[in-house]
C-alpha positions in Angstrom: 8.7 -37.6 -39.0 7.4 -40.7 -37.4 9.2 -41.6 -34.3 10.8 -38.3 -33.8 9.9 -36.6 -30.6 9.2 -32.9 -30.9 11.0 -30.5 -28.6 9.8 -27.3 -27.2 12.0 -24.4 -27.9 14.1 -23.6 -24.9 13.9 -27.0 -23.3 17.3 -28.1 -24.6 18.8 -25.1 -23.3 17.2 -25.6 -19.8 18.4 -29.2 -19.8 22.0 -28.4 -20.5 22.0 -25.7 -17.9 20.7 -28.1 -15.3 24.1 -29.9 -15.6 26.7 -27.9 -13.6 29.7 -29.0 -15.7 28.1 -27.6 -19.0 26.7 -24.3 -17.4 28.4 -21.0 -18.3 27.9 -17.5 -17.0 26.7 -16.1 -20.3 23.8 -18.5 -20.3 23.0 -17.7 -16.8 22.7 -14.0 -17.6 20.6 -14.3 -20.7 18.5 -17.5 -20.4 15.4 -15.6 -19.4 15.6 -13.4 -22.5 16.3 -16.4 -24.8 13.3 -18.4 -23.4 11.0 -15.2 -23.9 12.3 -15.0 -27.5 11.6 -18.6 -28.1 8.1 -18.3 -26.9 7.7 -15.2 -29.1 9.1 -17.0 -32.1 6.8 -20.0 -31.4 3.8 -17.7 -31.6 5.2 -15.9 -34.6 4.9 -12.4 -33.4 6.2 -9.6 -31.3 6.6 -8.8 -27.5 2.8 -8.5 -27.3 2.5 -12.2 -28.0 4.5 -13.1 -24.9 1.9 -11.0 -22.9 -0.9 -12.7 -24.6 0.7 -16.0 -23.8 0.8 -15.0 -20.0 -2.7 -13.9 -20.1 -4.0 -17.4 -21.3 -2.6 -18.9 -18.0 -4.2 -18.7 -14.6 -3.1 -15.4 -13.0 -2.5 -16.9 -9.5 -1.9 -20.6 -8.6 -2.8 -20.0 -5.0 -6.2 -21.3 -3.8 -8.9 -19.0 -2.7 -8.4 -19.9 1.0 -4.6 -19.3 0.7 -5.3 -15.9 -0.9 -7.6 -14.9 2.0 -4.9 -15.9 4.4 -2.2 -14.0 2.6 -4.3 -10.9 2.4 -5.4 -11.1 6.0 -1.7 -11.2 7.1 -1.0 -8.3 4.7 -3.9 -6.3 6.1 -2.7 -6.9 9.7 0.7 -5.6 8.7 -0.7 -2.4 7.4 -2.1 -1.6 10.8 1.3 -0.9 12.3 2.3 2.3 10.5 -0.9 4.4 11.3 -1.2 2.9 14.8 2.3 3.6 15.6 1.7 7.2 14.5 -1.3 7.9 16.8 -0.9 5.4 19.8 2.1 7.7 20.7 -0.1 10.9 21.1 -1.5 10.3 24.6 2.1 9.6 25.8 3.5 13.0 24.9 2.8 14.8 28.2 4.1 12.0 30.4 7.2 11.6 28.2 7.9 15.3 28.4 7.8 15.1 32.2 9.8 11.9 32.6 12.6 12.9 30.2 12.6 16.5 31.5 12.2 18.2 28.1 10.0 20.8 26.7 6.7 20.1 24.7 8.5 21.6 21.6 11.2 19.1 21.7 8.7 16.2 22.2 6.6 17.5 19.3 9.8 17.3 17.1 9.6 13.5 17.5 6.4 13.6 15.6 7.8 15.7 12.8 10.9 13.5 12.3 8.5 10.4 12.4 6.4 11.8 9.7 9.5 12.5 7.5 10.8 9.0 7.7 7.2 7.9 7.1 7.2 9.7 3.9 10.7 8.5 2.7 11.1 4.9 3.9 8.5 3.3 1.6 10.3 4.8 -1.4 13.3 2.6 -0.5 11.5 -0.6 0.5 8.7 -0.4 -2.1 11.3 -0.8 -4.9 13.1 -3.4 -2.9 9.9 -5.4 -2.5 9.0 -5.2 -6.2 12.5 -6.7 -7.2 13.6 -8.9 -4.4 10.3 -10.2 -3.1 7.7 -9.4 -0.4 9.1 -11.8 2.2 12.6 -10.3 2.5 11.0 -6.8 2.6 8.5 -7.8 5.3 11.1 -9.6 7.4 13.6 -6.7 7.1 11.1 -3.9 7.9 9.6 -5.8 10.8 13.0 -6.7 12.2 13.9 -3.0 12.3 10.5 -2.1 13.8 10.9 -4.8 16.5 14.3 -3.8 17.6 13.2 0.0 17.6 10.2 -0.6 19.8 12.3 -2.6 22.2 14.8 0.3 22.4 12.0 2.8 22.8 10.5 0.9 25.8 13.9 0.7 27.5 15.4 4.2 26.7 15.8 7.0 29.2 17.1 9.9 27.1 15.6 12.4 24.6 18.4 11.6 22.0 17.5 7.9 22.1 13.8 8.7 21.8 14.4 10.8 18.8 16.6 8.4 16.9 14.5 5.2 17.8 11.3 7.0 16.7 12.9 7.5 13.3 13.8 3.8 13.1 10.4 2.9 14.3 8.9 4.9 11.3 11.4 3.5 8.9 10.4 0.0 10.0 6.6 0.3 9.9 5.6 2.8 7.2 6.9 0.6 4.3 4.3 -2.1 5.2 1.5 -0.3 3.4 3.5 -0.2 0.1 4.4 -3.9 0.4 0.8 -4.8 1.3 -0.5 -3.3 -1.8 2.1 -5.1 -3.8 0.9 -8.5 -2.3 -2.6 -7.6 -3.3 -1.6 -6.9 -6.9 0.5 -10.1 -7.0 -2.6 -12.4 -6.5 -5.7 -10.3 -7.5 -6.8 -9.9 -11.2 -8.0 -6.5 -12.4 -11.7 -7.8 -12.3 -11.5 -8.6 -8.5 -8.9 -6.1 -7.5 -11.5 -3.6 -6.0 -12.6 -5.8 -3.2 -9.0 -6.9 -2.4 -7.8 -3.4 -2.3 -10.7 -2.5 0.1 -9.7 -5.4 2.3 -6.0 -4.5 2.6 -6.8 -0.8 3.1 -8.8 -1.5 6.3 -5.8 -1.4 8.4 -4.6 1.9 6.8 -8.0 3.6 7.3 -8.8 2.3 10.7 -5.4 2.6 12.2 -5.2 6.4 12.7 -8.4 6.3 14.8 -7.7 3.2 16.6 -4.2 4.3 17.8 -5.3 7.1 20.2 -7.9 4.8 21.9 -5.3 2.1 22.6 -2.7 4.6 23.6 -5.1 6.4 26.0 -6.0 3.2 27.8 -2.3 2.0 28.0 -0.9 5.3 29.1 -3.6 5.9 31.8 -3.4 2.4 33.4 0.2 1.1 32.6 2.3 4.1 31.7 3.9 5.3 28.5 6.4 2.5 28.2 3.6 0.0 27.8 2.6 1.5 24.4 5.9 0.4 23.1 5.7 -3.0 24.6 2.3 -3.5 23.2 3.7 -2.8 19.6 6.6 -5.2 20.4 4.1 -7.9 21.0 2.0 -7.0 18.1 4.9 -7.3 15.7 5.8 -10.6 17.1 2.3 -11.8 16.6 2.6 -11.0 12.9 6.2 -11.8 12.3 6.2 -15.4 13.7 3.3 -16.8 11.7 4.4 -14.8 8.7 7.9 -16.4 8.5 6.5 -19.9 9.2 3.4 -20.0 6.7 3.1 -17.1 4.4 4.5 -17.8 0.9 6.2 -15.4 -1.3 3.9 -13.8 -3.9 6.1 -11.3 -5.9 5.6 -12.0 -9.5 9.2 -11.0 -10.3 10.3 -13.9 -8.0 7.6 -16.7 -8.1 5.6 -15.8 -11.2 2.0 -17.0 -10.6 3.1 -18.5 -7.3 4.2 -21.9 -8.8 7.9 -21.1 -9.4 10.3 -22.0 -6.7 13.2 -19.5 -6.3 16.6 -21.0 -5.5 17.0 -19.1 -2.1 15.8 -20.3 1.2 14.7 -16.8 2.4 12.0 -16.7 -0.3 10.3 -19.9 1.1 8.4 -20.3 4.3 10.2 -21.8 7.2 7.7 -24.7 7.2 8.7 -25.4 3.7 12.4 -25.2 4.5 11.9 -27.5 7.4 10.2 -30.0 5.4 13.0 -30.0 2.9 11.3 -28.0 0.1 13.8 -26.9 -2.4 13.6 -24.5 -5.3 15.3 -24.7 -8.6 18.9 -25.9 -8.5 20.2 -22.9 -10.4 19.3 -19.3 -11.0 19.2 -20.1 -14.7 16.5 -22.7 -14.2 14.5 -20.3 -12.1 14.7 -17.5 -14.6 13.7 -19.9 -17.5 10.7 -21.0 -15.4 9.7 -17.3 -15.0 10.2 -16.6 -18.7 7.9 -19.5 -19.7 5.1 -17.7 -17.7 5.8 -14.4 -19.7 7.6 -12.7 -16.6 10.3 -10.5 -17.6 12.4 -10.6 -14.5 14.0 -7.3 -13.3 17.2 -8.0 -11.4 17.4 -7.1 -7.7 19.4 -3.9 -7.1 20.1 -1.5 -4.4 16.7 0.2 -3.5 16.3 3.5 -5.6 13.9 6.1 -4.0 14.0 8.1 -7.3 12.1 5.2 -9.0 9.1 6.2 -6.9 9.7 9.9 -7.2 9.7 9.6 -11.0 6.2 8.4 -11.0 5.0 11.8 -10.1 5.9 13.0 -13.5 3.7 10.5 -15.3 0.6 12.6 -16.2 -2.2 10.3 -15.1 -0.3 8.9 -12.1 0.8 12.4 -11.0 -2.7 13.8 -11.0 -4.1 10.9 -9.0 -1.3 11.1 -6.5 -2.0 14.8 -6.0 -5.8 14.3 -5.5 -5.1 11.4 -3.1 -2.8 13.5 -1.2 -5.3 16.4 -0.9 -7.9 13.9 0.3 -5.6 12.7 3.0 -4.8 16.2 3.9 -8.4 16.9 4.6 -8.6 13.6 6.6 -5.7 14.6 8.8 -7.3 17.8 9.5 -10.3 16.2 10.8 -8.2 13.8 13.0 -6.1 16.8 14.3 -9.3 18.6 15.3 -10.3 15.9 17.7 -7.8 16.3 20.6 -7.8 20.1 21.0 -11.4 20.9 20.1 -13.2 18.1 22.0 -11.3 19.0 25.1 -12.1 22.7 24.8 -15.8 22.3 23.7 -16.9 19.2 25.6 -14.3 19.1 28.5 -13.2 15.5 27.8 -10.3 13.8 29.4 -7.7 11.8 27.3 -9.7 8.5 27.4 -13.0 10.1 26.3 -11.2 12.0 23.5 -9.8 8.7 22.3 -13.2 7.2 22.0 -14.2 10.2 19.9 -11.8 8.8 17.0 -14.0 5.7 16.7 -16.6 7.0 14.4 -14.1 7.9 11.6 -12.5 4.5 12.0 -15.9 2.7 11.7 -16.8 4.9 8.6 -13.4 3.9 7.0 -13.8 0.1 7.7 -17.3 0.1 6.3 -16.4 2.0 3.2 -13.3 -0.1 2.4 -15.3 -3.2 2.0 -18.5 -1.7 0.3 -16.4 0.4 -2.1 -14.4 -2.6 -3.2 -17.5 -4.5 -4.2 -18.8 -1.5 -5.9 -15.7 -1.1 -8.0 -15.7 -4.7 -9.1 -19.4 -4.3 -10.0 -18.6 -1.3 -12.1 -15.8 -3.0 -13.9 -18.0 -6.0 -14.7 -20.8 -3.6 -16.0 -18.6 -1.7 -18.3 -17.0 -4.9 -19.5 -20.3 -6.4 -20.3 -21.4 -3.4 -22.2 -18.3 -3.5 -24.3 -18.8 -7.3 -25.0 -15.7 -8.1 -23.1 -15.4 -11.3 -20.8 -14.8 -11.0 -17.0 -12.4 -13.5 -15.8 -11.4 -13.5 -12.2 -8.8 -16.4 -12.7 -6.8 -15.0 -15.6 -5.0 -11.7 -16.3 -7.1 -9.5 -18.5 -5.4 -6.9 -21.0 -6.9 -3.6 -20.3 -5.1 -2.0 -23.3 -8.5 -1.3 -24.9 -10.6 -1.2 -21.7 -11.5 2.3 -20.1 -10.2 1.4 -16.7 -10.1 5.1 -15.7 -13.7 5.5 -16.3 -14.5 2.3 -14.4 -12.7 3.5 -11.2 -13.1 7.2 -11.2 -16.8 7.6 -12.0 -17.7 5.7 -8.9 -15.5 8.0 -6.9 -17.2 11.3 -7.5 -20.5 10.7 -5.4 -18.3 9.7 -2.4 -16.0 12.7 -2.8 -18.7 15.3 -3.0 -20.8 13.9 -0.2 -17.6 13.6 2.0 -16.8 17.2 1.4 -20.4 18.3 2.2 -20.2 16.2 5.5 -16.8 17.6 6.4 -18.0 21.2 5.9 -21.0 20.4 8.2 -18.6 18.8 10.7 -16.5 22.0 10.9 -19.5 24.3 11.3 -21.0 22.0 13.9 -17.7 22.3 16.0 -17.7 26.0 15.3 -21.2 26.3 16.7 -20.6 24.0 19.5 -23.7 21.8 18.9 -24.4 18.7 21.0 -21.8 15.8 20.7 -23.9 13.5 18.5 -23.8 16.0 15.6 -20.1 16.1 15.0 -19.8 12.3 15.7 -22.4 11.4 13.0 -20.8 13.8 10.5 -17.4 12.4 11.3 -18.6 8.9 10.5 -20.1 10.0 7.2 -17.1 12.0 6.2 -14.8 9.1 7.2 -16.9 6.6 5.1 -17.0 8.8 2.1 -13.3 9.8 1.9 -12.3 6.2 2.6 -14.4 5.2 -0.4 -12.7 7.8 -2.6 -9.3 6.8 -1.4 -10.1 3.0 -2.2 -11.0 4.0 -5.7 -7.8 6.0 -6.4 -5.7 3.4 -4.8 -7.1 0.7 -6.9 -6.6 2.7 -10.1 -3.0 3.5 -9.3 -2.2 -0.2 -9.0 -4.2 -0.9 -12.3 -2.0 1.8 -14.1 1.3 0.4 -12.8 0.8 -3.3 -12.2 4.5 -4.3 -12.6 5.5 -2.0 -9.7 2.7 -1.8 -7.3 4.7 -1.3 -4.2 6.6 1.5 -5.8 3.5 3.4 -7.0 2.0 3.0 -3.5 5.2 4.3 -2.0 4.9 7.3 -4.3 1.4 7.8 -3.1 2.5 7.5 0.5 5.3 10.1 -0.2 2.9 12.8 -1.5 0.1 12.2 1.0 2.4 12.2 4.0 3.9 15.5 2.9 0.5 17.1 2.4 -0.7 15.5 5.5 2.1 17.2 7.5 1.3 20.5 5.9 -2.4 20.1 6.6 -1.7 19.3 10.3 0.6 22.2 10.6 -1.9 24.6 9.1 -4.8 23.6 11.4 -3.9 25.7 14.4 -3.0 29.0 12.4 -6.2 28.7 10.3 -8.5 28.3 13.3 -6.9 31.3 14.9 -7.3 33.5 11.8 -10.6 32.3 10.2 -12.2 30.0 12.8 -13.1 26.2 12.8 -15.9 26.4 10.3 -14.1 28.3 7.6 -10.9 26.3 8.2 -12.8 23.1 7.1 -14.7 24.9 4.4 -11.5 26.1 2.7 -9.9 22.7 2.8 -13.0 21.1 1.3 -13.2 23.7 -1.5 -9.5 23.0 -2.3 -10.4 19.3 -2.6 -13.4 19.8 -4.8 -11.2 22.1 -6.9 -9.0 19.3 -7.7 -11.8 17.2 -9.4 -11.2 18.6 -13.0 -7.8 16.6 -12.7 -9.9 13.4 -12.3 -12.0 14.3 -15.2 -8.8 14.8 -17.3 -7.6 11.3 -16.3 -10.9 9.9 -17.5 -10.7 11.7 -20.8 -7.0 11.5 -21.8 -5.8 8.7 -19.3 -6.1 5.8 -21.9 -3.9 7.7 -24.3 -1.3 8.5 -21.6 -1.4 4.9 -20.5 -0.7 3.6 -24.0 2.2 6.1 -24.4 3.7 4.7 -21.3 3.3 1.1 -22.4 4.9 1.8 -25.8 7.8 3.6 -24.0 8.3 0.7 -21.6 8.4 -1.7 -24.5 11.4 0.1 -25.9 13.3 -0.1 -22.6 15.7 -3.1 -22.5 14.7 -5.7 -19.9 
């Protein structure tokens, strides 16, 4: 009708809710669902139409430079958990002497640390997926900062044991949160390179920690290791709170939605007077217009992560990833004891021997990421599908399992071959160059395989990337602890060479599980999607 202005469904509802005197609690609770239904009705279809509407929009409103800055900060944060684990190793002997306790009791602080390292991300991963990355980061680093200050000042074994647990709880969740940040801003077609980037800290940290710890303990004493971590946490936390925006899609959508809470905005934005939506109803309506079905914040549920192990495809991937990490930890465990015994190295020299595996991991994380994106593009082109790095792509009909896993096999087999050679080189006590070169090759190949499985896990569970990464952390830490504990008994019974051979054969024996994911994974993924559609929001 001429002169009549057309209204978009849901606009009247939003306008009325913006007036405080006409707002009611029922409208606040159901506005996001109502707007989603309006979008669905407008398109004349089902829930899939809402997903299609979301895919037409740009996946992330952040500029490329902002994305790089966010990911650089996230990568930096992921260093703290592995570095905190291994920077402590050179301090074990002086700590035992200063606190006047046995080596057995000091080693117990390693065990408790790994227990909390496995469990903590299960709490914070779910929290980060529902309440946002910023509150999760700030909370975990606040705990981590306080724990390290206490560790640097403590004078008793009881304080050391408790504060190491708090240190682990604060640092170990950062890896899960980091993977969530990556999934927030990276489309599936560019996810490989971004996963490679954020895994750099995770893969390099275990090898860098002993080098830093050896230097600090030798020249400044064991307390300096904890003061070093305090400074590092401050260097991250200050610029993060000032400049890094919230990315969680459950809170800010594509990054353009402004939540009503000040803690979800940068301090610079708060200082400049930047404000979010005036009410939670308006905020939820803005998310719904982007096709985001917001999940309400709740008390962190660790079972949410544990349940993922029961998913067929995710469970198989988690188990293979855990075995890979177990072998990697066996290699790292071999360095302190065997290099001292075979080559007569001191603590500092032993620390330097961790560097080849770190260099291999960093090199693999970048190269494997680009290879994954190339493989994705190649398969998409062969199927006549577009590759769009700016918009979300529906992978319902895309064989994402084949795109990720087929790239993995050459790295996995080559890595196991190098690892077997590494074990026998140490067994035969060959010249130092041999084990170090094989250590680099093994680190490169295993890091490449881990990058592939980590990327696929996020692809399979994009709505809860931190939770699925926390589940991965839970399984690999448990198996890593078991692998570390098995190292010395296996060497005593079957020798160094056969110890590595057995672990590598176990890893290769897991590859049929990967082939199963390639073959039946798309069907399992569709079953999960249909099941999730039936669950009320």
